[in-house]
N, C-alpha and C positions, 0 to 999 in steps of 0.2 A: 398617546396622551396620558400623562400621569394624573393620578388621583389627587384631589386637593387635600385629603386628610393628612398625609405626611408633612405637607408644608405647614399645616396648622400645629401639629403635635410637637414640632421641634421647638416651639415657643414655650412649652410647658415643662417644668421639671417633673421627674417621675413621681415625686410626692404629691403632685397636684393634678395628675392625670384624671383622677376621679372628679376633681373640681371642673376640669375641662368638659368631661362628659355631662356634668350637671348643667353647665352653661349652654351646651348644645341641645339639651332636652327641649322638645317642643311641648308647649302647654296643650293638654288634651281639650277636647270639645267641652263646652259648658255643661255642667251637671248641677241639678237642683236638689240633689239629695241632702246636702248640708243645710240648705234653706229649709227643707221640710223638717229635719230634725230640730233645727233652731225654733221653728214655728211651734212644734209640738211642746217643747219645753216652756215656751212663753205661755201657751194655752194652759198647760198644767199649773203653772205659777198663778195665772189669772184666776183659776178656780179657787185659789186660797182666799180671794176677796169675799167668797161666800161664807167664810167662817166668821164666827162672832169675835174671834181673836185676831186683831190686825197684825200681830206678829207672825202669823202663819205664812202669809205670802212672802215675807222677808226671809224667813228661815227656809221655807220650802224652795223658793227661788234661788237663794244663795247656795244651798246644797246641790241643787240640780244644774243651775246655770254654770257655775264655776267649772266643774269637771267636763260638762258638755262642750263648752266653748274651748277648753284646752284641747280636747280630742279633735274637735273640728279644726282648730288652728293648726294642729300637727298634721292632719290630713291635707289641709290647704298648703302648708309649707312643703310637703313632700311632692306636690304636683306642680310647683312653680320653680323656675330656674334658680332664682336667688334666695329661695326659702323664705325670706321676709318680703312680703308684698303688702299692699294696703289692706287686703282682706284678712290675711293671717295676723297682721299686727292689730287690726281692729278686734279680732276674736280674742287674742291673748290679753290685750289691754282691758277689755271688758270682762274677761274671766276674773280679774282682780276686782274691778270696779263693781260689777253686778253679781259676783260670786262671793269671793272671800270677804270683801268689805260689807256686802249686804248681810252676810251671816253674822258678822260682828255687830252691825247696827241692830239687827233683829234681837241679838242677845242683849245688847245695851239697853234697849227700850222695853225688854220683856217684863221688867218690874213695874211698868206703868208710867214711867217718866216720859216727858216730851223731849224731842231732840232739839238741841240748841242750833240756831242758824243765825250767825251774827248776833244781833240783839233781839232777834225774834225767836219764837218757839213753834215747833211743828207737832201737831198731834200724831199719834201712832196711826190712826186711820188714814189721815191725809198722806202720811209718809208711805204707807203701804200702797195706796192708790197711785201716788207719784212714781213709785218704783215700778209698778206694772206698766204704767204709761211709758216710762223711759225704756223698759224692755221692748215694748212695741215699737218705739222709735228706732232703736238699734236694729231690730229685725227688719224694718222697712228700709233702712240704709243698707243692710246686707243684701236685700233683694235688688236694690239699684246698682250696687257694686257688681253683683254677680251677673246682672243682665248686660252691663256695659263693659265688662272686663275684656282684656285682650284674650282671644281664643286661639291664636296661632302666632308664630314668630313673624314679626314685620320686617321688611327689608332693612329698616333703619337700625334694627337690633340684632341682625343675624351675623354671626362670625363668618368672616371670609378669609380665604387663604391669601388674597391679594390686599388685605387691609393693612395699611401702613401703621407701624407702631405709634402709639399715642405719645406725643412729645411730653416729657416729664415737666417741662417748664410751664405747660398749660395748667397742670394740676397745682403747681406752686402758685401761679397767678390767681387761680380761682380760690385756693386756700387763703391767700393773703387778702383778697377782696372780701371774702366771707368774714374773716377776722376783723377787718376794718369796719364792716357793718355791725358786728356784734359789739365792738368796743365804742364805736362812734355812730350809732344809728341816727343821731340828730343830723349828721351830714347829709343823709339821704332822705330826710323827712319830707322834703318838697316833692318827692316823686310818689309818695303815698304807697298804696298797695302794689304798685307795679314792681317795686324792688323788694317786696316781702320775701320772695324766694331766696334772696341773698342771705337770709337768716340761716339757710340750710346749705349754702354753697361750700363752706369750709368742711362741713360734715360729709357732704357728697364727695369732695375731692379726696379726703382721707379714706373714705369707704372704697372708692375706685382703687386707690393705691393698695388697700388691704386685700381686695378681692382678685385683682389681676395679678397673676404670678410675677415674681420679681424679674424673671428673665425677659419678660415682655418689655421692661424698661432698661434691660441691660445692666443691672446693678447686682452687686454681691450680697450674700446673706447678711454679713455684718452691717453693710451700708443700708440694707432694707430695714433692719431692726432699729438703727439709729434714726433714720428719716421717719419711720413710723412712730417712734416715741416722740420725736419733735412735733409731728402732726397732732398726736393726741394731747400733748401738753399745751400746744397752742390753742386747741379747742377748749381745753379745761380752763385756761386762764381767761379766754374771751367769754366763755359762758359763766364764769364766776362773776364777771362784771354785770351780767344780767340780773343776778340775784335770784334766779329761778332754780329750785331744787331739781326739777325735771330736766331743764336744759343742761345743768351741770352733769347729771347722770347720763344724758344722751351723748356726752363727750366720749364715753367709752363704747358707744354702739359699734363703731367700725371694728373694734377688737372682738366684740360679741359676734358680729356678723361673720367675721373671718373664721371663728371657731365653729360656727354653725354650718357653714358651707364646705369646710375642708374636713373630710373624714379623718385625716391623719391627726387632726387637732382635737377631735371629740373627747379624748381622754382628759383634756384639760377643762372641759366644760363645767364639771362640778366645782372644781377649785375656783374657777373664774366667777361662777354664780355666787358662791359663798363670800368671795372677796368683795364683790360689788355690793352685796347686801350689808356686809360689815362696814364698808366705806360709807354707804348711804346713811344707815342708822347710827353709826359710830362717829362720823365726822361731818358729812355734808349737812344732814338735817340739824344737828345741834349747833353747828357753826352759823347756818343761815338764820335759825331761830334767834340765836344770841345777837346777831347783827341787827335784827329787826327790833329787838328789845332795848338795845343800847344805842343812844344817839351817836352819830359820827363825831369825831374830834374836829377841832378847828382846822380847816384846810384839808380835811381828809376826804378823798374821793370815794365813790362806791366800792371800787375794787380794793383799795387800801383798807377801807373799813371792814370789809368781809374778811380779809386776810388777818387783820388785827383781832377779829372776833373768833379766831380759829379755836375749835374745841374737838377733843377726841374722847368719845364715849362719855360726854358730859363733863369732862375735866378740861381745864385750861392750863396754860403754862404759868399762870400768875396766881392761882388760887388752888386750894385743896378741897374746895366745896364743889360737889357735883351739881352741875347746872340742870341737866335733863337726863332722866333715866331712859334706858332702852325701851321699857314698857310705855313710857310717855310718848316717845317718838313713834312707836308702832301704832299706838292708839290714834295719834294725830294723823299719821299717814292713812289709816283706814277711813277715818272720818272725812279727810280731804278727798280721798279717792272716790267716795260714794257720790257720784255726780247726780244721783236722783234727788238729792236733798232740795235743790231749788224747785224742781218740779213738784215735790211734796208740798212745799210752801205755797206754790201757786195754785195747787188744788184748793187750798183753803181760800185764797183770794177769789178764785172763780166761784166758789160756793157762796161767798159773801156778796160779791159785786157783779157776777156774771162775766161772760167773755168780753174781751176788749175790742174785737173785730178790727184789728189793725191800729188801734189808738196808740199803743206803745211801740209801733213799728213805723211811725211817720218819718223817722230819720232815713228810711229807705229812699225818700225823695232826693236826698243828696249823697247817700252812701255809694251810689254807683257812678258818681261824677269823679273823674280822676283829679287828685289833688294837684297834679301838674297844670290842669286847666283852672283850678279854683284853689289857689294857695291858702286862702283863709277859710277853707271849708271847716265847719265845726267837727269836733271829735266824733268819730263813728262809733267807737267802743261805748257800750252802755254800762260798763262795770262800775264806774264812779256814780252814775245816776242810780243804779240799782242799790248800791250801798246807801245812798241817801234815802231811797224809797223804803229800805228796811228800817230806817231810823238810826243808822250808825253815824250819820253826819247831818248837819243842818242844811248844807248846800252841796250841790254836786262839786263845785270848785274846791270845797273844803274836805272832800273825801280823801283819806290817806290810804285807802285800800280799794281794790277792784273786785267786785263780786260778780261772778258769771251767772247770767240768767240761764244759760245753756240753750242750744238750739231747740231741743225738745221742750224745755220750759217755756220759751217765748212762743213757739208754735201752739202749745196747748193753751197758754194764757189768752191768746187772741182768737184761735179757731177751734179749740177743743181737740178731741181725739182724731176726727177726720183731718184736721190741719196737721197733726203730728204724723199721721200715716203718709199723707201726700207730700208734706214738706220734707220729711226725712228721706222719702223715696227720691225726691228731686236732688237732695244733697248726695245721695248714693250714686245717682246717675251722673251728676256733675263730676264727682271725684273719679268715677269709673271712666268717664271720657278723658279726663286728664291722665289717668293711668294708661289708657290706650294710646294717648299721644306720646307719653314717655316711652312706652314699650315695656315688654315683660322682662327684658334683659339688657339694660342700657349701660353696662359697666364700662364700655369703651367709648361712650358718647357723653362728655361732661355736661352739656346742656340738658340732655335727656335725663341724666342721673340727678341733676339738681331738682328737676321737676318730680322725678320718681321719689326722692327722699322727702321732698316737700309734701307730697301726698301721703306717703307712708307714715311719717312722723307728725308733721304739722296738721295734716288733714284729719287723721284718725284720733288725735288726742286733744286738739284745741278747737272747741266749738262753743265759744262764749255766748253767741247769739245767732239766730238763724240768718238775719239779714247780713251780718258781717261775713258769715260763711259763704253765702251766695255771692256777695261782692268779691270776696277773695277768689272764688272759683272762676268768676267771669274775668277778673283781671289776669289771672294766670292763663286762661284760654287765649285771651287777646295777646298777651306778651309772648308766650311760648309759641303760639300759632304763627306770629310774625317772625320770630327768631328761626323757627324750623323752616319756614318758607324761604327766608333769606339763605339759610344753610343749604337747602336743596338746590336753589338756583345757583349758588356759588359752586357747588360740586359739579353741576352740569357744565358750567362755563370753564371751570378749572379742575378737570378730572385728575384724580391722583394717579401717579404712575408707579 
């Protein structure tokens, strides 16, 4: 009897053998060392609240948390097959949010000024306490993810010598469906949260194409380059229509992911990083900011308006006047990334009015009802309502912007610090269970990969309110649980030959 290994290796070109070994690496048993280090850093930062100067915890935490989370993220990436997983992405994302951005905010308010939050102002003391509370919430989420994460390869994600090649047409269909959702999400609105994962379908399809070596699809190197470029450009155009700087930047994630997992491409990592930073601050950020400041022309759609607002390093093709400097864009980025700001504002609200004990979370009564069963269900997102609460608009229906309460902020506003610890732990457990459902290495399973990317990117970066996060987790559990069950039954009845 022949070993299965030779049958697998012939699918991989020599330049990607190291990648194959990465894919076949088993995830080691669960370790709590990273959680312990994370907890120590949060505890040290919390001691800064004992100082008479509220800037101390911001600067102390920023200088400690940033490097610590980067190191923990790298260690997590090295022990997981795809390098980018929900936990490593959470750590890297918050290294900027709670590290670099916190340091900048601490320096910004060190002169004694209060921090602007929409039309409201936040005192330095409230901001410092809100920052520590947010740190505690992310730590609790880390604990939940670590407890529920996959600890060994599951049968659904194990490479097999007898596994049939993934039909390329499937990836094209998923990519096309994902682009349709991004461009015309209103077509799918009647399905509610059940189709939210389609937001990440196109990204998942391009990521699979990037990570699985081209010989697996039986295509040449020039053909791979052409198709990969088309996939990225399609993502870029569709995400431009969303008007989100983050989503536009995520269009390049498959390219970043490929460079990270393929050792032979590591030499291009620095150039790619510099290119993306330049693209974001030089073109994406000023273009989106300009499109929001200037009203669209008559008959001009969102995508056309963004394209007509194109700016490069603050300059347009129609004027010699600089629109936005790089320093302005960098400052706006750091202020926007500092997700502790709403929590800091709500610290002041709790001090004045006390805890809400669920009063601001009453929309949970209908948030978990599928829109498919209740087409006229009220809007679940509280962003417009919170904008009105801050005083930026007279009515919720008149709000022209959406301000995130954040999951940590909503939990603290209603139930205090115990609510943050328990609530964020539950979110971590929920996303950890979804991660386990998707598997630790789902690159050859499109449905599993859509869920994986949805958790990695959507779950770790988008937490506008606690209730909506829980509703999203529950809907994904129901949807993908049903799809995976049907898939397993189908494979039993119609086994591959």
